[in-house]
C-alpha positions, 0 to 999 in steps of 0.5 A: 499500500503506497502512501502520499509520503516517501519511505524512511529509506527513500528519504535517507537515500536522498539525504545521503546523495545530497550530502555526497553532492555537497561534499564533492562541490565543497571539496576545495576546502578539504585536505586529501585526508579529510576528503578520503575520510569523508568519502570512506564514511559516506560511500558505504552508507549510500551503498547500503541505503541503495540496496534497500530502496523499494522497487517500482514496476511502473516507472517506464515512462519516467526518466532522470534528466541530465541536469549536470553540464559537462563543464561542471562535471570537468570541474569537479573531476579536475578538483578531485584530481588536484586534491588526490595528486599522484594517488588519483590513479589506481589499477582496476580489476572489475572492468569488462575490458580487464578480462581480455587485457594482458596489461593492467587497466588504470582508472582514477578516483577523480573520475569515479567520484565525478561519475557518482556525483553526476548520477546523484546530482541529476537524481536530486535535481529531478526529485525537486520537481516531482510529486511523490509517485513520480519520485518513487519511480525516479528512485526505482530507476536509480536503484536499477542504475545502481544494479547496472552501473554506479553500484560497481563504481562506488565499490571500486572507488571505495576500495581505492580510498580504503587502501589510501586510508589504511596506508595513511593510518587515517582510521 
């Protein structure tokens, strides 16, 4: 039975993704250690909450509009890259291309963080303009995107951030 309110899980997910967006947007004020610590604490909470989002069967007429422009994405990615410095690049083992590669494939923390930012920014922007039923549909789409794409991105970058935090004794 649906009500005219979003579930506590949905509200928590929206709050966490908004917190993520704010962290990324204000990362220029962070040290590398502070940013890594914040991300290592926030990303698992987003992951767990995304798993618990309720599915919807009738979202096929909905879509998450692209609210984030390319230049803002590039600014975010470059800002994170600058903060991460030489620790921005890490070896990735969970890419499909890795199955067919004889050489390691590198990716960057900054690109993964910016990819997640784009997903969450678009989500939060879309939710502002919708009624509760449409919000449920968008959140269900986001859960499907989580299963297909950004959940693995989140895990991959968390693994790299965890390695940095353990190496630098940030716990």
